[in-house]
N, C-alpha and C positions, 0 to 999 in steps of 0.2 A: 411355534414362539419358544425361545430355550426359558431355562426357569430365571435366569437372570432378565429376560426381558420380562417374565410375567411379574417379577419382583417390582421392576422399575415401573411396569403399568398400573399395577395395585397400587403400589406408592403414591404414584401422580394421581390415581381415581380419588385416594384417601383425601388428599392434599388438597383437593377441589371440593370433594363432597361435604367433607367435616370440618376445613378449613377455610374453605372459600379461596384459594391459592391456586393461581395458574403457575403450575413449574417451568422456571424457566430452563434453557437447555444447559444440560450438565447440573443441574440442582440435586438431582436423586442422583447418589452415587453407591454403586455396590462393590463390597471389595472382597478379598479371599484371604481371610485371617492366617497369619504365619503359623499360628498354633490351632491344629485341629480342636484343641479343649474350646475353642471360643466360637466354634460352627464353621458350618460348610462358607456361608457368607455372610457380611455384616455391612449395617449402614448408619451413617452420622447425622440421617435425616433429621432428629430431633434435636440435636443440639445444634443445627443449621437454622431451625425454628425458632428458637428460644428469644432472642431479641425480636423477632417479628410478633410473636402470638404472646410475650412476657410471660411465659410460663416456664416452670422448669421442665429441662429435657425428661426427666423420667417420667413425668406425668403424660409430656406428649408421646413419649415412647410406648407407654401402656395403650394410648388410645389407637396405635398403630398396630401394637400385638394382638389386640380382642380383632380389629377389623381385619388384619392379615390371615388368621388361622380361620377366621369364616369365609374368607375369598379362594384360597389356595389350598386345595387337597393334597399337594405334593408336599407342604412343609410337615413336619412332624413334629417339631419344639422352636419356639421361641424364647429366649433370654434377653432381660434388659443388663446390660451389664456398666459397671463405673460409672462416668457421668451421664451416660445416656446412648450408648452401643446399642444397636440393636441386633443382636445373634441369632441366623439361624439353623436349623438342623433341616433337611431333607427327609423325605420316608427312604427306604431301602430300596436302592436301584433307582433312584430317581434321577441322578446324577448321570446315569449312564445312556440317556437319550442320545447323548452327544456322538454316541458309538455310530449308530444311523447316518446321522448329519456327517460325519466325514467320509464315511463309506461310500456316500452318495456324490460327496463333492469331488473327491479324489484330489486332483493336481490345485482345483481352486480353492480347497478349503482354508480358510484364512483370507479369503476375499471379501472385500466391502464396496460398498457405492462412497466411500466418505468423502472422497474426492469430487463426486456428482459431476464427472466428466470435465471438471477444470483443466484447462488448458495450460502445460507448465514447459517452460524451456529452460532446462539446467544444463549450466556451463562449467566443466571443470576439467582438469589439466591445464590444457594450453600453454604449454611450454614451448617455448620458443626451438623451433625446426634446427639447431645450430648444435646438437648434440644428443646422444643417447639418454632416455629416461632414469632417474637415478632413485634411490631410496625416497628422498623429499617427495618426490612425486607418486611416489607408489602408494601411500597414504592416500591422498585425495583422488588418485584412480578407483578404487576400489571401493570408497566413500562413496563416491558420485554413481558408481555403477548400482552399487546395494540401493541408495535411495532411489536411483529410478526404476528398481524392481519393487522394492516394497511401496511406492507412492501408484505404481502402475496397477499393482496387486488391491490397492485402495481406491480404486476408481478416478483416479488420474489419469490425463490423456499425457504422456510425458514424450517430450523431443530431449535425445542427449547432443550436447553441440560440444565441440572442440574449436575454439579461434584460435587460429594460427598466426602467431606474431611474424611474419614474415615481410613484415618492411620496416625499414629505418637500420640504423647504423650498425646494429648486431647483425645483421645478414650479410651488410658490405663488409664487415669484420671477416664473418665466414668465407665469403667470396676471395678476400685477399688471401687467409689463410690458406684455403684451398689451392690458390695459384702458387703460392711458396711451395706446398709440401709436392704439388705436380712438378713444379721445376727441378727441387731437389731431386725427383726421381729420375732426371735427367742429367745429374750431376753439373746443374748449371747453378749460378750465385742466385740465392734466395735468402728473402729475411721477411721472418714471421712479425707480423705486426704485433706491439706491445699489449693491445688489449685484445687480441684475436683468441682464436682456440687453437690449442696444443695437443689436445688429446689424440689417443690412438685410432679413434672414429675419423677424425679428418683425413690420417693418412690411411686409412683403409679406404676412404672415398676417393682420395687421389689416385691410389691403385687402379680402382675401379673405373676411372675418367681413362685413364692413360691405356687400360686394356681394351676398352669399348672404342675409344677416340683418336688412341695413338698421341701422335706427337702435332697435332694440327693446330692447337692454340699456342705454342711456343713463338708463332712469327706473327703475331696478330698485334694492335696496340696494346698496352698493358691496360687501359681503362674498358677498351672491349672483351678483354680476356676476364677481367675482374667480374662484368657484368653475365657473362656466361658462366663464370664459375659460381656467382651468387644463384642462378635459376638452377644450376645443376645441384649445387650443394643442398639448397633446402628443400629439391624435389628428394633427392636419396635419403635426405636426413629424417624428410617426413615419412618416406615409405618405411624407415627402420623404425620409427616411432609406432605406426601403426601396425608393424608386425608383433612389436612387443606388447603392445596394449591388446591385442587379440591372444597373445601369450599368457597374458592376465586374466583373460576373461571378460574383457571389456571391447564393448562393442559402441558405436558412435552412429546417430541417425543424420547427422550435419555437420560437415567441415567448412566453417567460415574463415575465409582468408583475409587478413587485415588489407594486403597488397590487392585482393578484390575490391573491398571497400573503398579503398583510395581510386582506382580504377575505374569505379562504377560513378565518380565524381559524388560520393556520399559526404565525404568530409568536407566539401566546399558546400553543397548543399546544407547541409546540416550549420554552419558559420553562418551563411547567408540568411537561413531561415532565425539563427539566433542575433544577428543585426537588425533583421525587420523587428522584432520583438523588442530590440532596444535593450538587449541583454548586454551587449560589449563594450567597449570602450578603448579608443587608443592612448597609451602612455608610453613614453621613452621609446617611440619606435615599434611597441609590442603592441598586441591586441590581448585585451583582458576580458574575463569572463566573470561578471558580479556575482559571484558565487558566495559570496558572505552575505548577499541579502535572501538565499534560499537554504540556509541553514551550515554552509562551509563556514569554518574558523576567519578565511583571508579571500580575498579574491585570487582568482588562475589566470595564468597567461595561456592562451590558445595558440598564437603565433608569436613566436620569436622576433626580436628586429631582425635577425640576418634573415627573416622570410619563412624560415620553418617552421612547421606546425610541432608542439609538444606532442608528447605520448598518450595525453590525456584526449588530444581532440579525434584523433579515428576513434577512439574508445567510446566518446560520445555519439558518435555518426552509427557504431555497432551497436549501442544500446539504442538508440533512436531507430533503426532497423528493426531491433526486436522486439520493441512494443508495435512498431506498423505492422507485423506480421501476425499479430492479435491475440498474443498469448494474456491467457490471466493471471500467471505468476513468473516472473524469471529469479530463477536461482544460481546465484554464482558461489562457486567455490574456489577461495582465494587464499594463497600463504597467509600466515599471520604478521607479514610484514607489510601487507598492503591495508592493517586498518585503518589508516588515515586516508586512505583513499575513496572509502566509503560513501562519507558525506559529501565529498565532492560530485561522485557522480550521481548521486541521488540529489543533489542539489540540481545539477543540470537537467537530470529528467522533468524534476517539478517547475525548473525555470520554463522548459518547454512544453508544458502542459500536458505532462503524462502523470497518473496517480504515483509518487514515488514511492507509496508502500506496498506495491507490487514488484517491486526489485528486494530481493533479500539474497544477503552474503553469507555465507558460512565460512569462517577464518580456519584455516587447518593450519596446527600447529607442528613446531620442529618433533622429530624423531630422533633417537640416538640408539644407535644401534652397541648391544651390549655382548661383550664373549669373554666368559672367565672372569666375570665382574669388571672389566675395562672396558672403555668405549672405543669403538672399532668405526674410524672415519673413512679409510681408504681401501680400494681392493687390493685385496694379495696380489692378482695377477697383473693389474696395470700399474697401481700406485695413485690411481685416481678414485674419485667419488665410486662409492659401489652402485652398480646399475642395475634397473628394475630385474632384468633378466638374471643377472648373477645373483640377485637374492631369491629369486623363484627357483632356480637351481641348486642353490645351498640348502635353503631350508624347506622346500617344497611350495607347489602352489597354492594349497589350502592353508598352510601356514600363514604364507605370505598375505594373503586375504585376512584371515581370520584375526590374527594377532593387529592388524591395523584397524580393524572394524571393532575390536573389543572394548574401546576408551572411547570416550568422548571426542570429537574433533577438535574441539576449543581447550582439549588439555593436552599437555606434553605426554608424550609417549616414548618409554624404553622398550626396547624389544631384546628380549632375551635371547640371543642365537642360539645357546646351547639349550634351552628349553625347548624352543620352536621346531629343532632338529628332532627333539627325544619320541621314542616309541613308547611312552608310558601315559599313565593315568594321570599324571603331572601334567602333562599338555593338554589344555583343554580341547585343542582339536581331535586329537586323540582320542580322549576321554569321549568325546560325541560321536566323534566315527565309529568308536568301536560300540557304543550302545545301537548305532542303527545296522551296524553289522551283526550284533549278536541277535538281533530284533529278527532279520532276515533268515539267520540262521535256526532261531525257534521255530518261525512259521514253515522253512523247507521240512524241518523233521517230523512236523506235526500233520495230522490229519487235516485236510482244509476243514474250516470251521463254517457252520450254517447259520444265517443270519437270522437274529431274532426281532422279534415286535417289541420286545421290551427285554432288558436284562437285569432281572431283578436279585440274582445271585451273587453280585458284584456289590459287596459291602464290606471289603478289608479296607483296613485304614490306609495300605499302600496304592490299592485299587483306586480309592478316592482320591488320594492325593494325584496319582494319572489323570484321573477324568476332570479335576477342578482345573489342572494345568491346561489340558487339553481344551477345556471350553473357553480359556480365557487368551486363545491363540489369536482369534480376530480382532480381538479389541487390544491386542498387544501390537498385531500388525499396523491397527488403523493409528494408535496412537504415535508409532515409529513412524509412520507417513506424515503424520501433521508437525510431528516435531523434527523430522528428519535425521533420526538416530538409529542406524541400525545396531548400535552398541545393545540396543536393548533387545535385539532378536538374537545377537550373541547371549544373553544373559538368560534369554528364555529358553534357548536351546539345550544350554549346560544345565539348568534346572530342570528341562524333560528329560534329559539323559540321566540325570541324579535319582529323580522318581522312578524312572524304568531300570534303573541298576538295583533300587533299593526293592521294588515289586519283585523283581526276577529272583532275588536273593531270598525273599520271606516268602513268595507264594508258588506252590508248585502250578505252572502254566497246563502241562498235559500230564494229566492224572485219569489213567483208564479205570480206576475206581468211582470216578465221579465226573462221567463223561458230560454232563450239561454244564457244571461249572469248568469244566476246560473248554469247552465252546464257546463260551463267554467269553471267558479270559484272554482265548486266543482271535477273538473279534474286537477285545482291548489290545492286545498285541499290535494289530494292524491297524488301527485307528493311530495308534503311536507311531508306526512305522510312517505312515502317511503325512502326519503333520511334522515329526522330524525331519523328513525328505524335504517339505514345504520351507520348512525354518531354514535349511539347509542353502536351498535354492534362493532364496532371497539375500543370501549373503554370498552367492556364488561361490560355495564350497561343497564340493563332491559328496554325495551319500555312498560309500562303498559296500556293498553286500558281503564282502569277505574282507577279513584282512589277516596279516599272519599271525598275530596272536591268536592263542587256541580260544574257539567262542566257550 
């Protein structure tokens, strides 16, 4: 049991024995003060009990102080501060018991059973297969991937899913655009559809088709050619999307096609089910869903008067299919422009009898690329939107992930390209990775350390800062999983690097004149290395053992 767990356990027992209060989940909170002068840990339990017990928090705190000093040998001192905070100081070396916990756990340090095996289906990216992924997709892609890593480490069973929007008008326009470019390659008359796709990727795919199939599509009926180019286009575009996502460290467990949903008859079955449940009505030749009765602002059309379904209808079938696969939680990462779409989908699921609170949507806000103080919108090579691959090749894989993960998903993000490219401590990615490389260098240059049962010599304030921060890693990961917030891991990794750099500058790690202290400090360095590597893994960022800057 860790020191934090011992504190919570003891406080919970005191609540029961002295105050006859059963502690609710989350009632007892242990925090690490920002200032070491306020102790190693602190709790506000006395203030939280004031209204319940109708007593001054200082009086309540005195009771806890008296009891805790009796129960916990690891506590050296307790002080009551301000309006009733209880601050704890632990005996010399007590904090260091975390070192062996880390050394034993290795790659699994930071893991927990917070999720309790809950099955989660996370859908993200889901861009139309009509062109390459661009910077707008990059943020949601690495965010979804990192969330899956964090939740998996916290005991959730996560399935990563990409919903392929490969049915409807946009795919037909892709087919028309490809056919036009294909005809152009043979110097034949062609006409690009006004709402088609004019990017260089379409020209490249048309060239691929010409090279593989020759002129076989020039002398067939146009409608037949369009259908062929629709299938070829979405297949080749999707292959490119998959390659780019792998290049970005994003792998998916499941690829669900909208066209497959349609072909399986799921759309018709969903509509028929809604009819049977009296959820639909006809008006002006269209079929409407009574979504306003289930939390939406107004009713929605599912089938237009021309007989075509709206884009919402296959989405309802897809989400019904998600629920029917037995997931406990559905998480979607959508663009911020889909904000109004959330209550519609929740209304549909609620109307169909599914728990709408099991569907959660995280919105991804816009990203601006900034270079030399000015916004950059277009690729220098093509004049179109900057693609994901171009961004990675420009600023590097690790910067392309870290910067997108460093700010909350629902906030606008300005990505400073000059900063992201830089190899200085101003760049947080470089700063963190340099700390890791420095750690590896220290361990390589020193004699192997010997594990101890206790590490009683680690008492410097810089050592304690590191130890306390390492101790908080599992709780940080658990919190990041519950809130789906990889930015909390970014903050954690940066602070851990800061604490290590400070420790490295203040404490002589390899001191031949004091081999016992050196041995314990090397064990602390190794525990720091493991923790930092695990944090970087959760972000999908590399942990380099050496860097160009001199260690």
